[in-house]
C-alpha positions as CSV (number, residue, x, y, z in Angstrom):
1,M,45.3,-7.3,-12.6
2,S,44.9,-2.8,-12.3
3,V,45.4,-1.1,-15.7
4,R,45.2,2.6,-14.8
5,E,44.9,5.4,-17.3
6,I,47.8,7.4,-18.4
7,V,48.1,10.8,-17.5
8,K,48.7,12.2,-20.9
9,A,50.9,15.4,-21.9
10,W,48.5,16.1,-25.4
11,E,44.9,15.6,-26.5
12,G,45.4,16.0,-30.1
13,E,46.5,19.4,-30.6
14,T,45.6,20.6,-26.9
15,L,48.2,21.3,-24.6
16,L,46.9,19.4,-20.9
17,K,48.8,22.0,-18.8
18,E,47.7,20.1,-15.5
19,N,48.9,17.3,-16.8
20,V,52.4,18.3,-17.1
21,K,52.7,20.5,-14.2
22,F,51.8,17.1,-12.5
23,L,54.1,14.9,-14.9
24,S,57.2,18.0,-14.2
25,Q,56.9,17.1,-10.5
26,P,59.6,15.8,-8.8
27,M,59.2,12.7,-8.1
28,K,59.3,11.0,-4.4
29,E,62.1,8.4,-3.4
30,V,60.6,5.1,-2.3
31,Q,61.7,3.5,1.0
32,F,63.8,0.0,1.4
33,P,62.2,-2.9,2.6
34,L,59.4,-1.5,-0.2
35,S,55.8,-0.6,1.4
36,E,52.5,-2.2,0.8
37,H,51.8,1.1,-1.2
38,T,55.0,0.9,-3.2
39,L,54.5,-3.1,-4.5
40,E,50.6,-1.9,-5.6
41,I,51.9,0.8,-7.9
42,I,54.6,-1.6,-8.9
43,K,51.7,-4.2,-10.1
44,D,49.8,-1.4,-11.7
45,L,53.3,-0.3,-13.5
46,K,53.3,-3.6,-14.5
47,D,50.0,-4.3,-15.9
48,T,49.4,-1.3,-17.6
49,A,53.0,-1.7,-19.4
50,N,51.6,-5.4,-20.6
51,A,48.7,-4.2,-21.8
52,I,49.9,-0.9,-24.0
53,P,52.6,-1.1,-26.8
54,C,55.7,0.7,-24.9
55,A,59.1,0.2,-23.6
56,G,58.6,1.2,-20.2
57,I,56.0,3.0,-17.9
58,A,57.1,5.5,-14.6
59,A,54.6,5.8,-12.2
60,N,53.5,9.3,-12.7
61,Q,52.4,8.7,-15.7
62,I,49.4,6.7,-13.9
63,G,48.5,9.2,-11.7
64,Y,51.4,7.9,-8.5
65,S,54.7,10.6,-7.5
66,E,56.6,7.7,-6.8
67,R,59.8,7.7,-8.2
68,V,59.9,4.1,-9.8
69,F,60.3,2.8,-13.4
70,V,59.0,-0.5,-15.1
71,G,61.1,-1.1,-17.6
72,Y,61.4,-3.8,-20.9
73,K,64.3,-6.3,-20.4
74,D,64.5,-8.9,-23.3
75,N,60.4,-8.8,-23.5
76,N,60.5,-9.3,-19.3
77,P,59.1,-6.3,-17.5
78,T,62.1,-5.3,-14.8
79,T,61.1,-2.4,-12.2
80,I,63.8,0.2,-12.0
81,Y,64.7,2.0,-8.5
82,K,66.8,5.0,-8.0
83,E,69.5,3.3,-6.5
84,T,69.6,0.9,-9.7
85,L,71.0,3.4,-11.2
């Protein structure tokens, strides 16, 4: 299991400018077929989403720059890629 730390925009009342800068950067599109690296990101996203209260989580929220999102549908994690939207 690979639960990752969430990249926070705020620490109490302090804005974490470097984190906001990272979270605001354009994300990289993933290529198909999915690489081992992208599959690892998806595993980390699912593990992290299952460990915290959330409706979903994007790859940049756990420190990656790829455009991948894992959300919940009927309480089951669902991976969403740009092509799915």
